[in-house]
N, C-alpha and C positions, 0 to 999 in steps of 0.2 A: 461361310464357304458352302458351295452346292454339294449335292450328293456325289457327283463324280469327282469333284476336287477336294472333297472332305473325307467322308467315311470310306467310300470305295477306294480312293487313292491311298489311304492309310492301310486298308486291308491288303491291297496289292503290294504295297511296299513291305508289309510285314511277312508276307509268304516266304520270300528267300530266307529271311532271318529265322523264322520258325522251323523251315525245312533244314537249313544248314545246322541250326542249333540241335535239333533232334539227331541229325546224322553225326555230328561231332560226339554227342553223348553215347550213341549206340556203337560207334566205331572208333572209340578213343585210342585203343591200343594200336590199331592199324594206321591212324592218322598221326600218331606221335612221331613217326619217323620223319615227318616233314619239319618238325621243330628242332632246329639245331642248337638249342639252348638246353641247359640242364633242366630236368623236371618236365620233359616234353609232354607226358600224358596229363600232368596237372594243368598245363596251358591249354590243352585240348578240352578238358572238362570245363575250365574257366571260360574259354571262348564259347562253348556250347551254351553255358548258362547265360553269358552276356547276350548272345544272339537271341535266345528264347525270351529273356526279359525285355529286350529291345523290340522284338516282334509284338509282345503283349502290350508294351507301352505305346507303340505306334497306333495300335487299334484303340486302346482304352484311354490314352493320354495320361494315365496314372504314372506319376514320376517321369513324364515324358521328356521334359527338357533335359534333366541330368542324364537319363539313360541314352537319349539321342546323342548327346555330346560324348558320352563314354563310348558308344559303339563307333561313332565317327573317328574318334582318336584311335580306337582299337584297329579299325579298318585302314586308317592311314599308316599305322605302324606296320600292319601286315603287308600293305602295298610295297612299302620301301624295304622292309627287312626280308620278307619271304618271296615276293613276286618280282621285284626289280632285279635282284641277282639272277633269277631264272631267265630273264630276258637276254643275258649276255652269254649263254652257253653255246655250244656248237651244234647241238641237236635241234633241227628246225621246228619239230613238233613241240618240244619242251619250251623253246623260245616263244612260240606263238601261244602256248598255254600260259606262260608267265606274263606275256603282254596282255592277253585277254583278262586274266585275273587281276593284274595291276590296275587297268582302267575300270573294271567292274567294282573293285574295292573303292577307288577314288570316286566313282559315281554314286555308289551307295553312301559313302561318307558325306558327299555333298548333299544328297537327299536327306540324310539324318540331320545335318546341320540346318537345312531349311525347315524341317519339322521342329527342331529345338527352337528356332527363332519364332515359329508360329505358336508353339506351346507356351513360350515365354510371354507372348503378348495376350494370351487368353486368361480369363479367370479360371481358377482351379475347379473344373468340372470334369466328370467322367463322360466319355462317348459324346 
């Protein structure tokens, strides 16, 4: 892979995960209200940790394949459980936010699966 399609691409891909992961950990109590399942704040912390680990794995390739698969599955679950229902409400702004987040999560999940495939085809080396 070239510098733009290799290291730079992995760094750019990791930025949202690192930023979201830190935000989830810093604002867990406020974000817990979005989780309609028992133990909401625990899910927020778990999500933050998964996002940070995925961001680090995308850059370093350390445990890259399993972490990319995990974050892809996590994002697909988010898309269908949290964001798809938001697309059906009557508030236009909330519907649009749900739609944007639904497609964002699917796109990031697809990218994570691409990386998982690439990491699975490489020898176990860092960076």
